[in-house]
C-alpha positions as CSV (number, residue, x, y, z in Angstrom):
1,M,15.2,1.7,-10.0
2,D,18.4,0.5,-7.9
3,E,18.0,-3.3,-8.6
4,R,20.2,-4.1,-5.5
5,I,18.2,-1.7,-2.6
6,N,14.8,-2.9,-4.3
7,W,16.2,-6.9,-3.9
8,V,16.9,-6.1,-0.2
9,A,13.4,-4.6,0.3
10,A,11.5,-7.5,-1.1
11,L,14.1,-10.3,1.4
12,A,13.1,-7.4,4.2
13,N,9.4,-7.7,3.8
14,A,9.5,-12.2,2.9
15,A,11.2,-11.7,5.9
16,V,9.1,-9.7,8.1
17,Y,5.6,-10.6,7.5
18,D,6.2,-14.3,8.1
19,E,3.1,-16.3,9.5
20,E,2.7,-14.9,12.9
21,A,3.3,-11.1,11.5
22,T,0.4,-12.6,9.1
23,R,-2.0,-13.3,12.2
24,G,-1.2,-9.9,13.7
25,Y,-1.1,-7.7,10.5
26,I,-4.9,-6.8,11.3
27,D,-3.9,-5.0,14.2
28,G,-1.3,-2.7,12.5
29,A,-3.6,-2.0,9.8
30,P,-5.5,0.7,10.7
31,H,-7.4,0.7,7.0
32,L,-8.5,-3.0,7.8
33,K,-9.3,-2.3,11.4
34,H,-11.7,0.5,11.6
35,P,-14.8,0.8,10.0
36,S,-14.4,4.2,9.0
37,L,-11.5,3.4,6.6
38,R,-12.8,0.0,5.6
39,K,-16.0,2.3,4.4
40,L,-13.9,5.0,2.2
41,Y,-11.7,2.0,0.8
42,G,-14.2,0.4,-0.5
43,E,-15.9,3.3,-1.9
44,L,-13.1,4.1,-3.4
45,L,-12.7,0.9,-4.6
46,V,-16.1,0.3,-5.9
47,G,-15.3,4.1,-8.1
48,V,-12.1,2.5,-9.8
49,Y,-14.2,-0.6,-10.9
50,D,-17.3,1.2,-12.0
51,F,-14.9,3.5,-14.2
52,A,-13.1,0.3,-15.7
53,T,-16.4,-1.5,-16.6
54,I,-17.1,1.7,-19.1
55,Y,-14.6,0.3,-21.1
56,T,-14.4,-3.6,-20.4
57,G,-16.8,-5.8,-19.3
58,N,-14.9,-7.7,-16.4
59,P,-11.7,-5.5,-15.8
60,N,-8.3,-7.1,-15.5
61,V,-6.5,-6.0,-12.3
62,L,-3.1,-6.6,-11.0
63,D,-2.6,-6.4,-7.3
64,L,1.0,-5.7,-6.6
65,G,2.0,-6.6,-3.2
66,A,-1.6,-8.4,-2.9
67,G,-0.5,-9.9,1.0
68,E,-3.9,-11.4,2.5
69,G,-5.9,-9.8,0.0
70,S,-7.4,-6.9,1.1
71,A,-7.7,-5.6,-2.5
72,T,-7.8,-9.0,-4.4
73,L,-10.9,-10.3,-2.5
74,P,-13.3,-7.0,-3.1
75,F,-12.7,-6.9,-6.9
76,L,-12.9,-10.7,-7.6
77,E,-16.4,-10.3,-5.5
78,L,-17.4,-7.6,-8.0
79,G,-17.1,-9.6,-10.9
80,A,-12.4,-9.0,-11.8
81,R,-9.9,-10.8,-12.9
82,V,-7.3,-10.5,-10.8
83,T,-3.3,-11.3,-10.7
84,A,-2.0,-11.1,-7.4
85,V,1.8,-11.0,-6.3
86,D,3.6,-10.9,-3.2
87,I,7.1,-12.5,-1.9
88,S,5.6,-13.3,1.1
89,E,3.8,-17.2,1.0
90,S,2.5,-17.1,4.3
91,Q,0.3,-14.3,3.3
92,L,-0.6,-15.5,-0.2
93,S,-1.4,-18.6,2.1
94,A,-4.1,-16.7,3.3
95,L,-4.7,-15.2,0.2
96,R,-5.5,-18.3,-1.5
97,S,-7.8,-19.8,1.4
98,R,-9.9,-16.7,1.2
99,C,-10.5,-16.5,-2.7
100,E,-10.4,-20.0,-3.5
101,R,-14.1,-20.0,-4.6
102,F,-13.2,-17.5,-7.6
103,G,-11.6,-20.4,-9.5
104,D,-9.6,-19.2,-13.0
105,R,-10.2,-15.6,-12.4
106,L,-7.7,-15.7,-9.9
107,Q,-4.0,-16.0,-10.5
108,V,-1.3,-16.0,-7.8
109,R,2.4,-15.3,-8.1
110,C,4.8,-15.5,-5.4
111,E,7.4,-13.2,-6.3
112,D,9.6,-10.4,-5.9
113,I,7.0,-6.9,-8.3
114,N,9.9,-6.0,-10.0
115,E,10.2,-9.9,-11.4
116,T,6.8,-9.0,-12.2
117,L,6.8,-5.7,-13.7
118,K,9.9,-6.9,-16.2
119,S,9.0,-10.2,-17.2
120,N,4.8,-9.4,-17.9
121,N,3.5,-9.0,-21.5
122,N,0.1,-8.6,-20.1
123,S,-2.1,-5.4,-20.0
124,Y,-3.9,-4.8,-17.1
125,D,-7.4,-2.7,-16.6
126,I,-6.5,-2.0,-12.9
127,I,-2.9,-2.1,-11.1
128,V,-3.6,-1.7,-7.2
129,V,-1.4,-1.2,-4.7
130,N,-2.6,-1.2,-1.3
131,S,-0.4,-0.5,1.5
132,F,2.4,-0.7,-0.2
133,L,4.0,2.1,-2.0
134,H,6.0,3.3,1.4
135,H,7.4,-0.3,1.6
136,I,9.3,0.3,-1.8
137,P,12.7,1.9,-2.3
138,D,12.0,3.8,-5.1
139,Y,8.5,3.8,-5.4
140,L,8.5,6.2,-8.7
141,G,10.4,3.7,-10.7
142,M,8.1,1.2,-9.7
143,I,5.0,3.3,-10.4
144,R,6.7,4.4,-14.5
145,E,7.3,0.8,-15.0
146,A,3.7,-0.1,-13.6
147,I,1.9,2.1,-15.9
148,T,3.2,0.6,-19.1
149,L,1.0,-1.9,-18.4
150,L,-2.1,-0.3,-18.3
151,T,-4.8,-0.5,-21.3
152,P,-5.4,3.0,-22.9
153,H,-8.4,3.9,-20.2
154,G,-6.2,2.0,-17.6
155,Q,-6.2,2.9,-13.9
156,F,-3.5,3.3,-10.9
157,F,-5.4,2.6,-7.5
158,S,-3.5,3.0,-4.2
159,F,-4.5,3.2,-0.9
160,Q,-3.2,3.6,3.0
161,D,0.2,5.5,2.6
162,P,2.1,8.0,4.5
163,L,1.5,11.4,3.3
164,R,4.9,13.0,3.4
165,H,6.1,13.9,6.5
166,D,6.8,17.7,6.6
167,S,3.8,18.2,4.9
168,L,1.6,17.4,7.9
169,G,2.3,20.7,10.3
170,G,3.1,20.7,13.7
171,F,0.1,19.8,15.4
172,T,-0.5,16.8,13.2
173,T,2.9,15.5,13.9
174,A,2.8,15.5,17.5
175,F,-0.4,14.0,17.4
176,N,0.4,11.4,15.0
177,K,3.3,10.6,17.6
178,V,1.2,10.1,20.6
179,A,-1.3,8.2,18.9
180,Y,1.2,5.6,17.6
181,F,3.1,5.1,21.4
182,S,-0.2,4.6,22.6
183,W,-0.7,1.5,20.3
184,R,2.3,0.2,20.2
185,V,3.5,0.6,24.0
186,F,1.3,-2.9,24.2
187,R,2.6,-4.8,21.1
188,G,5.6,-6.1,23.4
189,D,9.6,-5.9,21.6
190,L,9.3,-1.4,23.2
191,V,12.7,-1.2,24.0
192,E,13.8,-2.1,20.6
193,G,11.0,-0.4,19.0
194,L,11.8,3.0,20.8
195,K,15.1,2.2,19.9
196,R,14.8,2.0,16.2
197,R,12.1,5.0,16.8
198,V,15.1,7.6,17.8
199,R,17.6,6.2,15.6
200,R,15.7,7.2,12.8
201,S,14.8,10.6,13.9
202,R,18.6,11.5,14.0
203,G,18.4,9.9,9.6
204,I,20.2,7.3,10.7
205,Y,19.1,4.3,8.6
206,L,20.7,0.6,8.6
207,S,20.9,-1.5,5.6
208,D,20.8,-4.9,7.7
209,C,17.7,-3.5,9.5
210,P,14.5,-5.9,8.2
211,A,12.4,-3.2,10.1
212,D,14.2,-0.3,8.2
213,N,14.1,-2.1,5.0
214,V,10.6,-2.9,5.3
215,E,9.6,1.0,6.6
216,Y,11.5,2.9,4.1
217,H,8.5,5.5,4.8
218,A,9.7,6.2,8.6
219,V,13.2,6.9,7.3
220,R,12.8,9.1,5.1
221,N,10.3,11.1,5.3
222,G,6.9,9.5,4.3
223,V,6.0,9.7,0.4
224,D,6.1,12.5,-2.1
225,Q,2.6,12.6,-2.7
226,E,3.4,15.7,-4.7
227,A,6.2,14.0,-6.4
228,I,3.6,11.0,-7.5
229,T,0.9,13.5,-8.9
230,D,3.3,15.0,-11.0
231,L,4.6,12.1,-12.1
232,F,1.5,10.8,-13.3
233,E,0.4,14.3,-15.0
234,E,3.8,13.7,-16.8
235,K,2.8,10.6,-18.2
236,G,-0.7,11.6,-19.1
237,F,-3.1,10.9,-16.4
238,D,-5.6,12.7,-14.3
239,C,-4.5,12.1,-11.0
240,K,-7.0,12.7,-7.7
241,I,-5.0,12.2,-4.3
242,V,-7.3,11.7,-1.8
243,C,-6.2,12.5,1.9
244,Y,-7.5,11.2,5.5
245,F,-6.6,10.3,9.0
246,S,-5.1,7.0,10.1
247,T,-3.7,5.3,13.2
248,Q,-3.9,2.3,14.9
249,A,-5.6,3.2,18.2
250,L,-9.1,3.5,17.9
251,V,-9.8,6.3,20.2
252,F,-7.1,8.3,18.2
253,Q,-8.6,7.5,15.1
254,H,-12.0,9.1,15.8
255,I,-10.5,12.1,17.8
256,G,-7.8,12.5,14.5
257,E,-11.2,12.4,12.2
258,L,-13.2,14.5,14.3
259,L,-10.9,17.2,14.0
260,G,-10.4,17.0,10.7
261,M,-6.6,15.7,10.5
262,E,-4.8,14.2,7.1
263,N,-1.7,12.2,8.1
264,T,-2.6,9.3,5.0
265,F,-3.5,9.5,1.6
266,S,-5.1,7.5,-1.6
267,I,-4.4,8.1,-5.2
268,I,-6.7,7.2,-8.1
269,A,-4.8,8.2,-11.5
270,Q,-6.9,7.3,-14.7
271,K,-5.1,7.3,-18.1
272,R,-6.7,10.1,-20.5
273,A,-7.9,8.7,-23.7
């Protein structure tokens, strides 16, 4: 992976997800905000956990980009041991508060995930990246490094990343934009937000803009689900891509689901015996 680019992205995430952003995080996170997405997420997460228990009593989980604990907490509640890693101290503070009752089954590391992957000699039954791949410049390189830490029957689980934009189709793309702007107009910083959107639509990325260094999917055509699938197949995994619709505004969420649209995906990749 390009060390400099990944380091810049890590610092951008730490700057953007400060205390104020952490408090308002759920409003911009559809998978935490909408009941239908929480239900889907819960079903997939429990399925991953149940598969792991076939081979081990209490699975060992590595949660990369753990944030406020939306993956760490349910895995702990199910009985797993979790190492939670994030570069944002404010989000990890929220995670510690939510998960303190689990004692020594939780380890928290405030650091760039690249440090974690390079310095880690442990092995894990599950590696989870929840709403995180689209924040990483070289997500394929990160996946390659991460899966070397998996046990023989290990799993890689992700949730809430945008499908490759050019795979959506015209109607879904237009609906996405309308849904996003209907939510974004009430969030403040409207003028600057619109300027960024117009600039990005022209393919212009600014290396000194924290928002650009966090929202890589907005400047590079989303996340390539097909390339990820090919990578896992090449590395000896059975890979399942689960596609669904996700947006911030509740009314558009309902409409998108009713129309059966898909703009977001989850990955469950299981190492072949």
